[in-house]
C-alpha angles and dihedrals in degrees: 000000000000091000090056091051090049091050090049093051091049091052091051092052092048091050091050091052091051091053092049091049090050091049090050092051092051092050091050090048092050091050091052092048093049091047092050092047091051091050090048091049090050091050091049091050091050092049092048091050090048090050091048091051090049092049091049091051091049091049090049090049092050091048091053090052091049090050091050090049090049091052091049090051090050090051091050092048096043116037121207091273091063133061121225125220128164095336098316132102121224127198116201109204123232095209137051118247139169115267094256093046091050090050091051093049090054091048091055089067095042093257133106140224105281118285110205110212102166146020089247091057092047092048089053093050094046090051089059100044131079100183136038112281137199115252123198096260127113144144095208093124096051124007112246093011102105116197135174123248090249089060098256120131122248113269120163111020137194104197121168110250109279093020143155092040101151090226112211088359091277109096109102103142131067132231129194113230127211086242086072098252140092135255130187115237142174107283091224092063117104122239138151113263144201127231119203130203135158104222145001095027120199126189117258116236106238121190122199114237 
């Protein structure tokens, strides 16, 4: 009887050891799996980062090419004799003319005496000029009704304080001063001028008089 009990107890202990060994194997397996998953996740993150870096470099490269193309287009639209700003071409004359002569010279190349639509545009022009220039603004047709040379009415204005004053009833054309404001002046006076055009600029033919 006692030998049977002993045998039974021994069997129980052996079974318990087998269960523990199985549990240990499962835990080890889980640890290996988790470790491998973590390594795989790290590898995936590294590959994603590498791909992101590559994509960013490609985007940067494409942007550089687009900028270069844009510059080439600007050069084609505005030859060296013109200055480009926000899609328009500007020609700064080398000689002084009356307002009407300046207007006519601009017309010969399908442009017009500059029409200033914004403070940004005026700041650009002033930064390029050294002397007062004619702008395409006058009230020759109707006194006090200032209109641009392209036919559009005056909107935003940048008159010098106290101007326009039509001094001596003979100031019907506008000049842009280096001080970044306008003054009305006799249209028969002679000033340098600026032609403006949007695309395909050509150089006006000026003749000294």
